[in-house]
N, C-alpha and C positions, 0 to 999 in steps of 0.2 A: 504494500499499500504505499503511496507516496507521501512524503513529508513536506510541509513546508518549512524549508531549512531556515536557521536563524538568520542567515544572510537575507532571505525574502523579507523576514519580519522587520529586520534593521533597515529596508529600504522605505519603510513608513516614515516620512520625515515630518509629519503632521499628526495632531492629536495626542491624547494623553498616553503616557507610556504603562506598559505593564509593570515596570520596575519601580515606579516612582509613587510614592506615598501622597496622594491628593490632599488638599485641604478643602475641598468642594463639600457641600452638604451632603449628608449620606443619601444615597439613591433610594432608601426605603422609608424616608421620613424620620423625624426626630423620635426617639424612643422606641423605635422599632426596626433597628438595624440587626439582623441575624450574625452579621459579621463584625459586631463590636468586640475589640480587642484582637482582631485578625485583619491588620491593616492591608496585608496582600490581597485577601479575599475582598475586602471593602474596595480596594481600587479597582479590582477586575470588575465588580458589579458596577461602580460608575462608570467605567469604560464601555461596558456593554449597553448601559442606559443612554449614554451620549450618542453612540453609534446608531441607535435605533434597533428596529427589529430584525434587520438583515445586515446591518454594517456596510450599506451598500457604498457608501462614500469611500470608505476604506478598501473595500474590493476593488473598486475602479482604481484606486490610487496604486495598489500593490499590483493589479494586472497590468497596468499600463508600465510600472517600473520593471517588472519582471519580463515583459515582451520587447521593452526597449534597453534592457540591461541597465536601466537607470540612466542612460544617456539621451541625446538628441538624435533623431531620425532625420536624414535628409529628406525633402519633399520627393514625391513621385515625379520623375521626368515627364514634362508635357508629352515628349514624342511618345512615352509608353501609353498614355492616354488615346493619341491618335491611332497606335498600333493596335490596341485592344478594342477600338471602334469599329475598325475594319473587321477584324477577327470575329467581333460578335454577329456581324451579318452573314458570315460565312457558316458560322456554327448553328445559327438559328435556322438557316435554309436547310443545311444538310442534316441536321437532328429532326427537323420538321418532316423531312422527306421519309427518313428512315422509321419514325415513329408514329406518324400520322397524327401527332399530338401538337396543339398550339403550345409555342413556347413563352407566349406573354399573354396578357389579359387584354381582351379586345382588339388583338391584332396590332396593337400599337408599337411593338418592336421592344426588345430587350436591351439593357445597358449592362456592359461588363466594365466594371471600373476598378483600375489597380489602385491599392490603398497601401500606406504603411502599415505596421504591424500595429501601432498605437490606435490607428483608425478602425483596424479590424477589430481590436479589443472593445472599443467604444460600441461598435454596431452589435458585436456577438452579445455582450453583456446585457444591452437593451433588449435585444430579441429572445434571450434566454431567461431573462428577468422572471417572467410569470412562472417558468419552472421551478425555479429556485425558490420563489416565494411560496408556491405550493409545497414544497419539500420542507420550508421552513415552518409552515403551519402543521404539517403532519409530525415534526419533531417537537412541537409544544403541545401536541395533543396529550390529555391525561386518560389514562386507564380507570374508568369508573370502578373497576375491582380493587384498586391499589388503595390500601387502607392509609397510605400517609406515613410520615415518619413516625418512628416510635419515640415518645416523649423521653428525654433524657439521652437520646442516642445522638452522640457529637455529630453522627454523619448526617443527621437530619438538617443541620444548620447548610449543608451543601445544596438543598433542594432549591432554595430560591436562584443560586447561582446555576444550577445545572438547567434550569428552566430557560435562562438566558443564554448561557454558553453556546448551546446547540445552533440556534439561529445565526447568532452573532458570528460564530466561527465557521458557518456555512459559507456567509457571506465572503470570509477571508479566503476559506478552501476554494470558492467558485472563483474570486479574482486570481488566487495562485494558478488555478488549472487554465482558466482562459488565457492567462498570460504565457504560461507555457505552450499551450495550443498554437498562440499567434506566431510562436517562433518555428512551428512546424507545418501548420495546414498551407495548402496551395489556394484554397478558395473558401467559400462559405458552407460548402457540402461535403466538406470531409466526412462529417457525421450527417447523415440524412435527416435533418431536423428543419422543419418549415420554418420560414421567416417572414413576418409581415405579409404585406400585401403589395409591395413594390415590386416592378420587374428590374430592378438593379441586383446584378450579382458582383460580388466583391472577390478580387483575385489578389494574391501577395507576390509581386515580382522578386522582392528580396529573397524568399523562400524558394521560388522556381530557380532563381540564378543559383543559390546555393546548392541545391539538389543537382542542378544540371552539371555544374562543375565536378561535383562527386562523382557523377557517372558519366562525364563526357558526352552529354546529350545535346543536341543542337538547340540553341536558345528559341528559334523560331518555331520549331516543331513542339517544344514542351509547352509553348504559349497556345498554340493551335489545340494541344490536347486538352489542357485545361480548360479551354473554352468549350469544347465538345462535351467534356465531362460535367462541367457545371450546367450547361443548357440542358443536357439529357437528364440530369436529376431534377431539375428546376420543371421541366415538361412534365415529368410523372407527379411531382408535388403540386402541380396546379390542377391536375385532376380532382375536381371537389371532394368525391367520395373517399379517394386516397388520402387525401390531406386531412380530412375530417376524420378518418379511422385512425390515421397516424399520431394526430393531435390528441385524440381521446386516449389512445394507449399510452403517451407520454405523460400526460396530466393525471391519469388514473395510477400509473406507476410511481410517479414521484410523491403522490399524495397518499399513497398506501404503507409507507414506511412505518415501522413500530419502533418507537424510541425505546432505547435501553438505557435507562438513567444509572444502572449498575455499572456500566463501562466506565463512566467518568467517576463515579463513587469509588469504585474499586483502585483505579489510577491515582486519585488525589488522596484517598485514604492511606496510600503507601508512603506519603511525603512526610518528612520529619520537618516541621516548621521551625525548629530550633536550629536546623542546619543552615549555615551562611549560604549555600547554594540553593535553599529552597526555591527562591524566586526565579533562578534561572531554570530549575527543574520543571516548575509550573509552565514557564513560557515552552519548552520544549514539549511539555504534554500537550499544550495547547496547538503545535504544529501538526499533530497526528490527526488527520480527518477521521479516520475509523474510529478512534476514540472519542473525538469531540462529538461527532454527528450521532455517535451511540445508536446508530441505526441497523435494525435487523431486517431482512427481507421478510416480509408478511405472507401469510397464507395467501392474501389476496393478490399479492405481486406474483407468486407462484402460479396461481390459476390463470391469471393473465399473459403470463410469459409465453406459452405456445403459440397463441394468436399474434402477438406481438412479434415476437421472433420470425413467425412464417412472412409476415407483411414485410419486415425489413429484408429477409433474405430474398424474397421476390423482387424487390426494389433494386437491391444491389445485383442480383443476377442478371435481371432485365437490362440495366444500365451497363453492365460489362459486356453483354451480348451487343448493344447498339454500338458501344465504342468499338468492338472487334470489327463490326460491319462498315461503320463510318471511318474509324481511325485507320484501319487497315487499306481502306482505299485511297486515304488522302495523305498519309504520312508514309514516307518510304523507310523510315525508321521506327515504324510502329511497333513491331516485334520486341524490339530492344527496349523501346520506351515503355511499354506496357509491362514487360517484366521487371524492370526496375522499380515502377511505380507499385506494382501489386506486391512486391517482395516488401517494400518500405511500409505499406498500409498495415500488414500484419506483424510488422516489427516495431508496434507503437511501444514508447515509453511508459513508466509507470503513471504519469500524469493522464496520458491518453486512455489508458486502461480504467484508471478511477472514475474519470469523468463518464465513460462508457456505463460502468457498473451502477453508477449514481442514475444514471437516465434509463438503464435497462437495455443500453445499445451495445452489446459486446460484439463488435465486428471482427470476429476470429476468422481465420482460413476457414473452419468448418461452416461458417455462415455463408462466406461467399461460394464456397463449393456446393452447398445445399442449394443456393440460389440459381447457380449456373446449371446444376444438374437438371433442375426442374426446367429451365428454360430452353435447354439443350433437348430435353425430352418431348417437350411440347413442339419443336420445331422438326425433330425427327418424324414424329408422328402426324402433324398438322400442317406444317410449313410455317411462314411468316404470317399467313392470314390467320392461322390458329392463334399465334402468340399475340396478334392484334387484338384479341378478345380479352386479354389479360385484365385491361383497365376498362373496359367497356361499362361496367356497373358495379354497384357494391356486390351484387349476387356472384359476379365472376372472380371475385378476389379469392384465391386459393385458401383452403383450409390447413392447418397443420399436417394432416394425413396426406392430403392431396400434393402439398409440396414435395412430398417424397413419393409420390407416385402420380407423374402427370398424366398418366392414361386415365386415371379416375377423375382428375379434373376436367379433362376433356369430354368424358362421358357425362359428367354433371351438367355442364353448361350447355349441352345439346339438349337434355331434357326440357320440356315445355315448364314455364313458370307455374307455380302453384296457385 
């Protein structure tokens, strides 16, 4: 599980410190401070109260600092904007011809905008904020069967702190994760998460150039590839019932975590407050997302996963197929390029894997293989005409069993509607 390093935490150059005793009024009001006599915990409570429910300002600040390594980024070259503007037209025409799907709302055309890592961070945090807020709400949920702290139990003092810690540190964790993703992602759909209602797609030239240098890939080919890829995903997510189903799965998944206050209680209960390093140890504990979120996968999430995973696998398998058809025709180096990209996407680092688990979107090699096997099976049996029915209606979306048996899917969609 990824950790937000002390270096990441120190990047926050504004706001109250975890290690300084504040003279502000107690966050619980006069005479009702459960942390009286424990200034470290009192300071933490004040910090969380000042940051708000999700600590969004601190999350944004941390994400920007991680993405830019605390430095200044050069602006995107205006020539890059012109370059991507022309590639957007090509990608829209080619993907539209291969999928039969519109790539924009109302036929107004798409815009592919090259951005800096900092700009990508700002857009992504705004787009994903509803998901993180839903997750924060689930972490604050109280189990009605929980009798509450036992009178006289010193660990009961941690209950108010634990109620604030999860959402606050979720914001910090979100900032750290999005900042790290900004240093790796090529566009906005590395994770197939719908965004807003605009037909503007964001790409990251800095990351494309870094990757191209590592693999000795032609810059022009790599830019055309990312445009084709982003437009292909965008076209699928524009299908109203596909987007509605995926949005529903995402929101239901993040809203169904079951908080585990015992995780934080156990971690903090092991600290020796008389130890001079106690404050530093607390800070390190707060950099562990797994402990801080204290979130366990619930039975509701486990029940949701089969349908959720089947939809995601169908999307990524379909997009890979379209890329092979269009990219193979347009890019002379497509075979080498696709091999490099597909190897990279399943060699994700800890930050990628954590955000995938947090959102229920674990894009492993097995996920891509499952989707590709389904699409290949449909094409073998019914050609591209059969595959074109995949996004026809909500009824034609494959079930988990059908994803592993494309013949069953083809047989079902031929049946008359009940």
